[in-house]
C-alpha positions in Angstrom: -9.7 -0.3 -7.7 -13.7 -1.0 -8.9 -14.2 -4.5 -8.8 -16.1 -4.2 -12.1 -13.2 -2.9 -13.7 -10.7 -5.6 -12.3 -12.8 -8.3 -13.7 -13.1 -6.5 -17.1 -9.2 -6.4 -17.2 -9.1 -10.2 -16.2 -11.3 -10.7 -19.3 -9.5 -8.9 -21.1 -6.2 -10.4 -20.5 -7.7 -13.9 -20.9 -9.1 -13.2 -24.4 -5.6 -12.2 -25.2 -4.0 -15.5 -24.2 -7.1 -17.2 -26.1 -6.0 -15.5 -28.8 -2.2 -16.1 -28.4 -3.2 -20.2 -27.7 -5.1 -20.1 -31.0 -2.4 -18.7 -33.2 0.5 -21.2 -31.9 -2.4 -23.7 -32.7 -2.4 -22.3 -36.5 1.3 -22.3 -36.5 1.8 -25.6 -35.6 -1.1 -26.9 -38.4 0.9 -24.8 -41.0 4.3 -26.6 -40.1 2.7 -30.0 -40.1 1.4 -29.0 -43.6 4.6 -27.9 -44.6 3.3 -24.4 -45.5 4.5 -20.8 -45.2 3.1 -18.9 -42.5 0.6 -16.2 -43.8 2.3 -12.7 -43.1 -0.2 -11.6 -40.5 0.4 -14.7 -38.3 4.3 -14.2 -38.5 3.6 -10.3 -37.5 1.7 -11.6 -34.6 3.7 -14.5 -33.4 6.9 -12.4 -33.9 8.5 -14.6 -36.3 10.9 -13.9 -39.4 10.5 -15.7 -42.9 12.8 -18.4 -41.6 10.5 -19.4 -38.6 13.1 -17.8 -36.0 11.7 -15.6 -33.3 12.5 -11.8 -33.6 14.1 -9.9 -30.7 11.5 -6.8 -31.4 8.2 -9.5 -31.5 5.5 -8.8 -29.6 5.9 -10.5 -26.0 2.7 -12.2 -25.3 2.1 -10.7 -21.9 -0.4 -8.4 -20.5 -1.1 -5.8 -18.4 -2.2 -7.8 -15.0 -3.5 -5.2 -12.4 -2.0 -4.8 -8.8 -3.7 -7.3 -6.1 -6.3 -5.8 -4.3 -4.3 -5.4 -0.9 -5.8 -3.9 1.9 -5.1 -0.4 2.9 -1.6 0.0 4.0 -0.9 1.2 7.6 -0.3 5.2 8.6 3.2 5.8 8.1 3.6 3.3 5.0 5.5 4.8 1.8 4.2 4.8 -1.7 6.8 2.0 -2.4 5.9 -0.3 0.3 4.9 -3.9 -0.6 3.0 -6.6 1.9 3.2 -10.2 2.9 0.8 -12.4 4.7 2.7 -12.0 8.3 2.5 -15.7 8.8 5.0 -15.4 6.0 7.5 -13.2 7.8 10.6 -14.4 9.7 10.9 -13.3 13.4 13.5 -10.6 12.8 11.4 -8.6 10.6 8.3 -9.3 13.0 10.4 -7.9 15.9 11.1 -5.0 14.2 7.8 -4.0 13.1 6.4 -4.6 16.7 8.9 -1.8 17.7 8.0 0.7 15.0 4.5 0.4 15.8 4.9 0.9 19.5 4.9 4.9 20.4 7.6 4.0 23.2 10.2 1.4 24.4 8.7 -2.4 24.7 9.6 -4.4 27.3 11.4 -7.8 26.3 7.9 -10.0 27.6 5.7 -7.7 25.5 8.0 -8.2 22.5 7.9 -11.8 22.9 4.1 -12.0 23.2 3.7 -10.0 20.4 5.8 -11.9 18.0 4.5 -15.7 19.4 0.8 -14.5 18.5 1.6 -13.5 15.1 4.0 -16.1 14.4 3.0 -19.2 16.8 5.6 -21.6 15.5 8.5 -19.1 17.0 10.2 -19.9 20.3 10.9 -17.6 22.8 14.6 -18.4 22.9 14.0 -17.7 19.2 12.9 -14.0 19.8 15.5 -13.5 22.3 18.2 -14.6 20.1 16.8 -12.0 17.2 17.0 -9.2 20.2 20.6 -9.9 20.8 21.3 -9.8 17.2 19.8 -6.7 16.5 21.4 -5.1 19.4 24.5 -6.5 18.2 24.3 -4.6 14.9 22.9 -1.2 16.8 19.2 -1.6 15.0 17.7 -1.9 18.2 18.6 -0.8 22.2 18.2 -2.3 25.0 16.9 0.4 27.8 15.7 -0.1 31.2 12.3 0.8 29.8 12.6 -2.1 27.1 13.6 -2.6 23.8 13.7 0.6 21.4 14.0 0.8 17.7 17.2 2.9 16.6 17.0 2.4 12.5 13.4 3.3 11.6 14.5 2.8 8.1 15.0 -1.2 8.6 11.3 -1.7 9.8 7.9 -2.1 8.6 4.4 -2.0 10.3 1.6 -4.8 10.7 -2.0 -4.1 10.0 -4.7 -6.5 9.8 -2.7 -9.6 9.3 -0.4 -8.3 6.6 3.3 -6.7 7.3 4.1 -3.7 5.3 7.6 -2.5 4.4 10.0 -1.2 1.7 11.1 -4.2 -0.3 14.7 -3.9 0.8 13.6 -4.7 4.5 12.3 -8.1 3.3 14.5 -11.1 3.6 15.0 -13.9 0.6 12.0 -15.9 2.2 9.6 -13.1 2.3 10.1 -12.0 -1.1 9.7 -15.3 -2.2 6.2 -15.4 -0.2 5.7 -12.0 -2.2 6.6 -13.8 -5.6 4.3 -16.9 -4.4 1.3 -14.4 -4.1 1.8 -12.8 -7.2 2.0 -16.0 -9.0 -1.7 -16.8 -7.5 -2.7 -13.5 -8.5 -1.5 -13.9 -11.9 -3.1 -17.3 -12.3 -6.6 -16.1 -11.4 -6.4 -13.8 -14.7 -5.7 -17.3 -16.6 -8.6 -20.0 -16.0 -7.2 -22.1 -18.9 -3.4 -22.3 -17.0 0.0 -21.3 -18.0 3.0 -22.9 -18.3 6.0 -22.0 -16.2 7.8 -20.2 -18.7 4.6 -18.0 -19.4 4.2 -17.2 -15.7 7.9 -16.0 -15.8 7.2 -13.4 -18.5 4.0 -12.7 -16.8 5.5 -11.9 -13.6 8.3 -9.7 -15.4 5.8 -7.8 -16.9 4.1 -6.8 -13.4 5.6 -3.4 -12.3 4.3 -4.1 -8.8 6.3 -7.1 -8.5 9.7 -6.5 -6.6 11.2 -9.8 -6.2 13.4 -11.4 -8.6 11.9 -13.7 -11.1 13.6 -16.6 -13.2 12.5 -20.2 -14.0 14.7 -21.9 -11.4 13.1 -19.6 -8.5 9.4 -20.6 -10.2 10.5 -23.7 -10.2 10.5 -23.9 -6.4 7.6 -21.6 -6.1 5.4 -24.0 -8.0 6.5 -27.2 -5.9 5.9 -25.2 -2.7 2.5 -23.9 -4.1 1.9 -27.6 -5.4 2.6 -29.0 -1.7 0.2 -26.4 -0.4 -2.5 -27.5 -2.5 -2.9 -23.9 -4.1 -2.1 -25.2 -7.6 -2.2 -28.0 -9.5 -1.5 -29.3 -12.8 -4.1 -28.9 -15.6 -5.0 -32.3 -17.1 -2.0 -34.1 -18.7 -0.6 -30.8 -20.0 2.6 -28.5 -18.8 0.3 -25.9 -17.7 -0.3 -24.8 -14.2 -3.6 -23.6 -12.5 -5.2 -22.6 -9.2 -6.4 -25.4 -7.3 -9.9 -25.6 -6.5 -11.3 -24.1 -3.2 
């Protein structure tokens, strides 16, 4: 996607959220003054004459374009998503290594490939993955090496990203996909978002395939905070990207 267009979309989204925040502040001032909200404001905020939110009201979410992901590998489907390969689990990486090979891969080579991509994984851990995958008939051990039997269960690695259909990824990997989405959304809101607002924005992103709810977001934000990728905005309840 053209970077000028991405910047224009970011500014448009930010403009909408600024307008919404101004409308909320106006609503609070009217409440403090015990004044009836003007009709244009009630329509914009989606409240009825009693101050209750209407189910059919305008949701203050905006179209957030998909991240500018690198080019997917040959053989990737249109519905494939990607995560940083460092966030993948050993099983998914083993299967991707085998799918990317044109012939059976010797066990020692599989181990070396996996350890290069996931330095924290042990050789024994990779061997255990192989045993489990043989047991459920996802791969086969032959005299020539390990061979993938169920191609639909494997993704592909390219340029530090692991691509696969959403159903291939395990829960920790889908959480990584969601955390990337959170950071991408926050890029569009320099003034920050509250957790509930992040949830609403994510639910409006058709390119996000991970489950989204407030409890999951709480865990995600704690993880991103620990990694120093996000921070609280001043003394507010809003989250924003951490500098750097």
